[in-house]
Legacy VTK file of the C-alpha trace (Angstrom):
# vtk DataFile Version 3.0
C-alpha trace
ASCII
DATASET POLYDATA
POINTS 563 float
4.945 62.081 60.756
6.101 62.003 64.024
4.868 64.253 66.929
6.707 62.970 69.876
8.504 65.562 72.111
11.876 64.828 73.519
12.199 64.051 77.075
14.334 67.145 77.790
11.797 69.681 76.285
9.183 68.558 79.233
11.679 68.864 81.862
10.933 72.568 83.808
14.276 73.508 85.247
14.677 73.416 89.293
14.649 76.892 90.972
17.864 77.418 93.565
16.685 78.643 96.613
19.773 79.117 99.157
23.304 77.923 99.170
25.461 77.578 102.205
28.939 77.393 101.697
32.300 79.495 100.640
35.149 77.594 99.278
37.833 80.347 99.308
39.729 78.810 96.438
39.441 82.492 94.196
41.874 84.971 95.435
40.736 87.969 96.396
37.412 86.367 95.866
35.547 87.838 98.719
34.044 91.515 97.964
32.090 94.275 99.958
29.771 96.028 97.729
29.800 99.564 98.152
26.626 99.545 99.583
28.319 98.442 102.426
24.946 95.458 102.635
25.849 92.971 100.606
28.541 90.233 100.624
29.588 89.199 96.304
31.844 86.157 96.545
32.161 82.986 94.147
30.941 79.538 94.621
31.388 76.901 91.306
29.777 78.190 88.832
27.681 80.684 90.799
27.925 84.206 91.783
26.331 85.115 94.902
25.063 88.420 96.215
24.345 87.873 99.988
22.711 90.494 102.207
25.199 90.712 105.473
22.284 91.615 108.087
19.177 89.665 106.919
19.612 85.988 104.939
18.381 87.262 101.612
20.381 85.665 98.697
20.708 86.326 94.846
22.430 83.727 92.600
24.478 85.299 88.805
23.943 81.926 86.843
25.819 82.165 83.137
29.033 80.670 83.768
29.357 77.197 82.462
32.796 76.695 84.320
34.237 77.675 87.530
34.468 80.786 88.182
38.076 81.943 88.503
37.330 86.268 89.686
35.345 88.560 90.737
35.213 92.694 90.512
32.770 95.014 91.299
33.089 98.617 89.845
33.675 101.619 92.068
29.848 102.796 91.456
28.869 99.211 92.561
26.515 99.324 89.410
28.428 96.679 87.402
29.808 93.172 88.850
32.364 91.566 86.581
33.150 87.699 86.260
35.610 85.544 84.661
35.510 82.013 84.335
37.693 78.924 83.296
37.669 76.309 80.821
38.987 73.475 78.796
42.600 74.325 77.201
41.982 76.013 73.694
38.277 76.899 74.508
37.232 80.566 74.657
36.844 81.261 78.771
34.040 84.195 79.385
33.555 87.319 80.905
29.947 88.061 82.275
29.237 91.761 82.617
25.906 91.480 85.515
23.970 94.697 86.387
23.713 94.861 90.144
20.640 96.549 90.544
18.819 94.057 88.579
20.860 91.469 88.887
20.415 90.279 85.127
23.363 89.695 82.248
24.199 92.368 80.984
26.872 91.367 78.248
28.999 88.060 77.546
32.430 89.041 76.596
34.739 86.337 75.132
38.017 86.395 73.722
40.636 84.765 76.204
41.314 81.620 75.906
41.423 78.822 78.810
41.110 81.227 81.918
39.954 84.813 83.236
43.077 85.536 85.922
42.005 88.964 86.981
39.691 91.660 86.088
39.680 95.454 87.104
36.846 98.157 86.320
38.136 101.707 85.527
36.911 104.688 88.326
34.128 105.879 86.582
33.375 102.895 85.300
34.217 103.672 81.655
36.399 100.250 81.483
36.768 96.704 82.061
40.552 95.618 81.970
40.905 91.519 82.087
43.912 89.378 82.348
44.056 85.951 80.207
45.538 82.785 82.592
48.746 80.730 81.924
47.784 79.592 78.242
46.425 82.855 77.037
49.358 85.860 78.899
47.188 89.159 77.510
45.436 91.694 78.691
42.654 93.120 76.658
40.610 96.983 77.780
36.814 96.674 77.294
34.417 99.428 76.561
31.649 98.801 79.003
29.111 101.271 76.994
29.774 99.443 73.847
30.240 95.651 75.414
33.288 95.413 73.402
36.971 95.048 73.290
38.879 98.318 72.528
42.226 96.513 72.063
44.906 94.127 73.066
48.091 93.045 74.172
50.438 90.405 76.039
50.554 91.342 79.243
54.535 90.368 80.240
57.726 90.724 78.338
58.990 87.548 77.404
62.000 86.728 79.563
59.638 87.082 82.640
56.989 85.125 84.143
53.021 85.566 83.875
51.224 88.693 85.006
48.621 87.700 87.282
46.784 90.813 88.936
45.698 93.735 87.685
44.816 97.070 89.380
43.235 99.903 87.943
44.130 103.690 88.947
41.528 105.304 91.520
41.458 108.716 90.176
42.144 108.128 86.146
40.334 105.869 83.175
43.104 105.403 81.475
45.866 104.043 83.668
46.482 100.572 85.354
49.195 98.232 86.616
49.999 94.513 86.161
52.066 92.570 87.855
52.894 88.812 88.385
56.230 86.663 88.288
59.231 89.120 87.836
56.699 91.615 86.345
55.337 94.912 86.860
54.105 97.245 84.495
52.356 100.881 84.549
49.473 100.897 81.096
48.546 104.103 79.569
45.223 103.381 77.397
45.634 105.566 74.076
41.998 105.742 73.230
41.883 107.655 69.628
44.573 105.110 68.320
42.760 102.035 69.996
46.505 100.920 71.760
47.578 100.079 75.327
51.196 101.642 75.834
52.691 99.315 78.842
56.013 100.719 80.723
57.847 98.355 82.941
58.440 99.692 86.767
62.316 99.165 87.823
62.386 97.249 91.334
66.761 97.261 91.068
68.176 93.538 91.963
64.693 92.681 93.804
62.802 90.110 92.174
59.846 89.034 93.405
56.135 86.901 92.755
53.474 89.226 93.827
50.281 88.032 95.305
48.333 91.270 96.154
48.135 94.492 94.941
46.516 98.049 96.767
46.065 101.465 95.195
46.244 104.542 96.872
42.873 106.513 96.580
44.804 109.394 95.027
47.463 107.348 93.107
50.460 108.689 94.258
51.874 104.630 94.947
50.293 101.199 94.457
51.545 98.223 96.603
52.704 94.977 95.865
52.351 92.145 98.369
54.976 89.213 97.622
55.283 85.309 98.139
58.387 86.182 100.175
56.712 87.845 102.399
57.378 91.433 102.110
55.661 94.799 100.668
57.129 96.637 97.660
55.604 100.542 97.312
56.043 101.497 93.583
55.580 105.409 92.416
53.461 104.872 89.122
54.346 108.188 87.667
58.241 107.405 88.253
57.807 103.539 87.619
60.744 103.395 90.355
60.477 101.546 93.762
60.129 103.732 96.347
60.819 101.561 99.908
60.013 97.717 100.334
59.565 95.790 104.285
59.351 94.392 106.543
63.582 93.831 106.544
63.167 91.505 109.481
60.071 89.449 110.092
58.370 89.261 107.040
54.728 87.831 106.767
54.572 84.649 107.159
53.143 82.274 103.499
53.191 85.560 102.259
51.282 88.998 101.560
47.885 87.293 100.272
45.879 90.608 100.224
46.562 94.455 100.613
44.237 97.231 101.259
45.538 101.485 101.553
43.363 103.004 104.115
41.476 106.378 103.885
43.475 107.255 107.287
46.734 106.114 106.428
48.473 103.174 106.173
47.345 99.647 104.985
45.347 96.547 106.292
47.417 93.497 105.177
46.688 89.810 105.458
49.080 86.945 105.138
48.847 83.226 104.164
49.274 82.571 107.339
45.436 83.872 108.667
47.243 86.779 110.345
45.271 90.496 109.449
47.664 93.573 110.715
47.571 97.304 110.368
50.775 98.695 109.239
52.378 101.775 107.393
55.366 102.202 105.040
58.453 102.484 105.529
58.920 99.735 108.011
55.440 97.866 107.289
56.011 96.406 110.774
52.396 95.244 112.439
50.659 98.269 114.274
48.774 96.649 117.340
45.711 98.087 118.595
43.622 100.252 117.330
42.958 104.238 117.271
39.276 103.544 117.888
38.944 102.671 121.685
41.423 103.169 124.308
40.808 103.076 128.055
41.547 104.918 131.591
41.854 104.013 134.975
41.179 106.058 138.203
40.283 105.409 141.554
37.739 101.901 141.457
36.807 102.798 137.796
38.104 101.485 134.540
36.529 103.178 131.476
36.394 102.668 127.852
36.347 105.347 125.366
35.754 106.201 121.789
38.157 107.889 120.361
36.827 110.266 118.247
33.488 110.732 119.609
34.884 111.013 122.915
32.090 109.023 124.049
32.303 106.669 127.348
31.348 103.069 126.022
31.935 101.168 129.223
32.686 101.286 132.988
33.936 98.737 135.125
33.879 99.112 139.169
35.450 97.516 141.754
34.116 99.781 144.553
36.710 100.504 147.394
39.712 100.053 145.367
42.081 101.611 143.538
42.979 100.856 140.299
47.024 101.622 139.522
47.376 100.515 135.703
45.585 99.167 132.836
46.839 97.045 129.843
44.785 95.492 126.695
45.745 91.856 125.579
46.503 92.742 122.456
44.317 89.970 120.904
41.469 92.358 122.053
39.983 89.731 124.175
40.793 91.514 128.083
41.565 94.615 129.135
44.322 93.213 132.325
44.543 95.523 135.325
46.412 96.458 138.887
44.948 97.213 141.930
45.921 98.232 145.660
44.504 95.168 147.259
47.480 93.123 145.693
44.915 91.661 143.047
45.480 91.428 138.855
42.087 91.376 137.611
41.039 91.189 133.812
37.693 91.902 132.727
35.747 91.590 128.948
36.498 95.095 126.803
32.524 94.518 125.230
30.883 93.774 128.785
33.305 94.584 131.614
32.446 91.158 132.532
35.281 90.075 135.406
37.171 87.437 133.682
39.262 85.898 136.261
41.545 87.438 139.494
44.827 86.526 140.501
44.588 86.624 144.325
47.839 87.977 146.413
49.692 89.095 143.267
51.590 91.666 145.545
52.138 91.976 148.903
51.755 96.219 148.669
49.296 96.293 145.835
49.989 95.755 142.014
51.544 99.096 141.032
52.446 98.687 137.524
51.233 96.081 134.906
52.104 94.428 131.013
51.396 91.920 128.667
53.261 90.214 126.329
52.403 90.560 122.509
51.380 86.263 122.445
49.133 86.662 125.405
50.630 83.866 126.720
52.142 86.413 129.859
51.745 88.954 132.078
54.417 90.864 133.852
53.369 92.695 136.856
55.055 95.560 139.454
54.184 95.537 143.206
54.606 98.027 145.548
57.138 96.152 147.730
59.226 96.036 144.442
58.933 92.466 143.699
58.507 91.789 139.209
56.474 88.881 138.541
55.703 86.923 135.824
52.445 85.460 135.306
51.359 82.683 132.725
48.403 82.800 131.319
45.967 79.673 129.779
42.876 79.446 128.589
41.504 78.667 132.160
44.551 79.003 134.900
46.582 82.214 135.781
50.246 80.690 136.980
53.225 82.287 138.511
56.272 81.665 136.680
58.616 83.635 138.584
59.117 85.928 141.265
62.180 88.521 140.305
63.008 90.304 143.159
65.980 93.310 142.648
64.035 96.676 143.050
64.055 97.917 146.663
60.891 100.269 145.990
57.386 100.153 144.066
57.774 99.620 140.210
56.517 102.375 138.593
56.496 101.183 134.859
56.876 98.104 132.950
57.822 97.673 128.934
58.133 94.729 127.073
60.355 93.705 124.250
58.207 93.128 121.010
59.606 89.511 120.399
58.852 89.060 124.031
61.754 88.029 125.422
62.667 90.710 127.404
61.057 93.374 129.396
62.410 96.675 131.207
61.090 97.851 134.844
61.212 100.894 136.111
61.133 101.934 140.206
61.410 104.739 142.249
64.539 103.101 144.106
67.008 104.865 141.143
66.986 101.651 139.540
65.737 100.393 135.608
66.377 97.108 134.982
66.217 94.946 132.085
64.571 91.228 132.458
65.229 88.000 130.336
62.188 86.621 129.929
63.432 83.288 128.764
65.616 82.339 131.466
63.877 84.729 133.601
66.883 86.736 135.312
68.716 90.198 135.412
70.131 91.111 132.168
71.257 94.867 133.122
70.720 97.314 135.959
70.591 101.092 134.898
71.215 103.594 137.974
70.340 106.948 138.869
69.559 109.550 141.276
65.778 109.872 140.706
62.897 108.130 141.403
62.240 106.650 137.794
58.801 106.923 136.548
58.480 105.957 133.146
60.599 104.210 130.327
60.228 103.086 126.795
62.029 100.691 124.433
63.407 102.668 121.232
61.499 100.369 118.579
64.766 99.244 117.630
65.323 97.686 120.769
68.961 98.532 121.318
68.341 101.966 123.292
65.701 102.609 126.180
64.987 105.823 126.902
63.959 106.530 131.063
62.737 109.942 133.040
61.530 110.638 136.401
61.693 113.101 139.396
65.142 114.165 138.413
63.423 115.757 134.994
66.336 114.584 133.458
65.176 112.462 129.779
68.487 109.687 129.353
68.922 107.916 126.633
70.333 104.424 127.597
72.257 101.172 125.669
70.552 97.812 126.422
73.717 96.051 125.930
76.187 97.561 128.622
73.694 100.087 130.674
75.479 102.920 129.711
73.770 106.276 129.593
74.255 108.075 125.727
72.751 110.841 126.200
70.447 113.286 128.763
68.279 115.783 127.951
66.461 118.555 129.987
62.974 117.419 129.832
61.120 120.146 132.039
62.263 122.912 134.107
59.843 122.104 136.647
58.560 118.740 138.612
58.739 115.131 137.406
58.321 113.436 134.233
55.620 110.707 134.795
54.337 109.843 131.175
56.097 108.648 128.295
55.766 106.765 124.529
57.359 106.376 121.754
55.898 106.161 118.111
56.280 102.346 116.536
58.747 104.267 113.525
61.344 105.606 116.882
61.356 109.231 115.297
59.236 110.939 117.987
58.419 110.639 121.350
55.985 112.404 123.722
56.290 113.489 127.710
54.153 114.304 130.003
54.586 115.979 134.020
54.601 118.286 136.815
54.431 120.996 134.368
51.146 119.993 132.542
52.743 120.505 129.252
52.529 117.566 126.999
55.963 117.946 124.725
56.590 115.983 121.581
60.187 115.215 121.093
62.189 114.205 117.990
64.141 111.138 118.662
67.682 111.547 116.957
67.486 115.800 117.831
66.879 115.554 121.310
64.620 118.818 120.838
61.265 119.274 121.701
59.158 120.265 118.295
55.745 121.043 119.791
53.936 121.679 123.191
50.463 121.620 124.305
49.429 123.667 126.981
45.842 122.418 128.301
46.224 120.576 131.613
45.657 121.895 135.003
46.851 119.225 136.791
49.770 116.907 136.998
50.063 114.961 133.992
50.251 111.275 134.992
50.395 109.369 132.205
50.473 109.840 128.292
50.016 107.726 125.205
50.702 107.587 121.420
47.806 105.844 119.459
48.234 102.690 117.025
49.436 104.550 113.387
49.918 107.709 115.378
46.565 109.770 114.786
45.975 110.816 118.075
48.349 111.614 121.683
46.009 110.959 124.917
47.007 112.651 128.078
45.851 112.392 131.738
46.100 114.524 134.784
45.957 114.056 138.325
42.577 116.337 138.123
40.396 113.393 136.513
40.763 115.639 132.847
41.263 113.262 129.792
43.091 115.240 126.510
43.298 114.111 123.062
45.951 115.883 120.987
46.167 115.558 117.016
49.258 113.999 116.504
51.531 116.762 114.331
53.577 114.536 112.065
51.525 112.104 108.852
53.173 109.159 108.422
LINES 1 564
563 0 1 2 3 4 5 6 7 8 9 10 11 12 13 14 15 16 17 18 19 20 21 22 23 24 25 26 27 28 29 30 31 32 33 34 35 36 37 38 39 40 41 42 43 44 45 46 47 48 49 50 51 52 53 54 55 56 57 58 59 60 61 62 63 64 65 66 67 68 69 70 71 72 73 74 75 76 77 78 79 80 81 82 83 84 85 86 87 88 89 90 91 92 93 94 95 96 97 98 99 100 101 102 103 104 105 106 107 108 109 110 111 112 113 114 115 116 117 118 119 120 121 122 123 124 125 126 127 128 129 130 131 132 133 134 135 136 137 138 139 140 141 142 143 144 145 146 147 148 149 150 151 152 153 154 155 156 157 158 159 160 161 162 163 164 165 166 167 168 169 170 171 172 173 174 175 176 177 178 179 180 181 182 183 184 185 186 187 188 189 190 191 192 193 194 195 196 197 198 199 200 201 202 203 204 205 206 207 208 209 210 211 212 213 214 215 216 217 218 219 220 221 222 223 224 225 226 227 228 229 230 231 232 233 234 235 236 237 238 239 240 241 242 243 244 245 246 247 248 249 250 251 252 253 254 255 256 257 258 259 260 261 262 263 264 265 266 267 268 269 270 271 272 273 274 275 276 277 278 279 280 281 282 283 284 285 286 287 288 289 290 291 292 293 294 295 296 297 298 299 300 301 302 303 304 305 306 307 308 309 310 311 312 313 314 315 316 317 318 319 320 321 322 323 324 325 326 327 328 329 330 331 332 333 334 335 336 337 338 339 340 341 342 343 344 345 346 347 348 349 350 351 352 353 354 355 356 357 358 359 360 361 362 363 364 365 366 367 368 369 370 371 372 373 374 375 376 377 378 379 380 381 382 383 384 385 386 387 388 389 390 391 392 393 394 395 396 397 398 399 400 401 402 403 404 405 406 407 408 409 410 411 412 413 414 415 416 417 418 419 420 421 422 423 424 425 426 427 428 429 430 431 432 433 434 435 436 437 438 439 440 441 442 443 444 445 446 447 448 449 450 451 452 453 454 455 456 457 458 459 460 461 462 463 464 465 466 467 468 469 470 471 472 473 474 475 476 477 478 479 480 481 482 483 484 485 486 487 488 489 490 491 492 493 494 495 496 497 498 499 500 501 502 503 504 505 506 507 508 509 510 511 512 513 514 515 516 517 518 519 520 521 522 523 524 525 526 527 528 529 530 531 532 533 534 535 536 537 538 539 540 541 542 543 544 545 546 547 548 549 550 551 552 553 554 555 556 557 558 559 560 561 562
């Protein structure tokens, strides 16, 4: 009898020690565990658990082909991963125990590929979506590690379903979406059935790239290859709204997250990450977490919710007249009475560059373009100057000499092709930033202190020492309406919401006022300042209003409307 052992039996398994790599091929494959301390992502046949603060790694090994999708349960107790396999063969789903990093069950029903996975909110069920060769949706019991029921995922005359998202509140409802198909499903556990209802989107035919569900299940959002977002009501199964109408997200909306504070975090195929809100879905630049103020020799950066000072930048014996954040958040641009423009790093306060001799009688106003390539400054002598900002250089592009007195406020149009400047000479000028010349001039018997573009950008609103709030037509400079803005004293600060429905003003009457843009009426008044209000701003996302006054007070107000 031959007692020889086969060579394979003598070979010990080599232990994997560390992995470096992330190919990003699995859609929505990089996930943060609810413990906020680990990232979980697939690499080939392995699922990696990577500690964020240390170098610790764990490996979940059990798939015999590439992992195609990944899901983490709401409690963080379970991970599910699906794989691809050869045509006609069954593709496994593996259910893992996160705490002990071990395989709990292997679920095999789908053929060819697992397209998507989602856990129910209370960890009762896992729903899986088969790939194009399979086309079925299956609900699994996590406790029994077994299939409860299944169904074809999409109708006959539409494309494949590629995404699945569970309700955030109930274990019996989930949504599938894909190429021309959006379905809300209800699980009928006693009869072991799932019942689909088609969602109606009218004439809109879209291919879904990403999904997001609101915390209270009131709506779900679908990101499309076309670069727009559909907002659906899961109860009525109807389209609520869609956008943006113009300037859609380049290369599609590849990821959507519904935020607890309201609004959406949206990632595009072109690598853009933006915060936006229904119904416009226009990117809201900036963050409500931080704001900056300037007074005399100081610029200070504040943490909004805790009211703490995070950074103080001091230039001795100088006065700072204005500040703006570059939209990429990498620098604070400031205007100074010594005629210099200074740029500082917002984390450290390090001086990044200085533009010397920017204006003869001090720099009185400053603004930046959203592409971070230009700074527009105004001076005490009335000049408006356009500066090209490069990696290492700052170059004067043009000096625009039309104002006869101090420039008090500058606002730039969203597409960076136009800006408006207000001056104490009684004029507001709309400038063409492409041809670098005047487009339109607005005249009034006032010292203009503040100006704002309406978000649609066909109107501007102005105010100043005559206490009037005026609406103007950008196209021909004609006045549309005038409102009595204050009973006493100049209006010095003004800001408008991203949606254009409301604006705020503040001035020498010490009152913060919220206005309805269309009605032209005050809806709310804030009493709190004891000095003249000098500037006022609404935070990105409309959470707060921040106002500052000449006596050094900074007041933060709760924005009165939910959006």
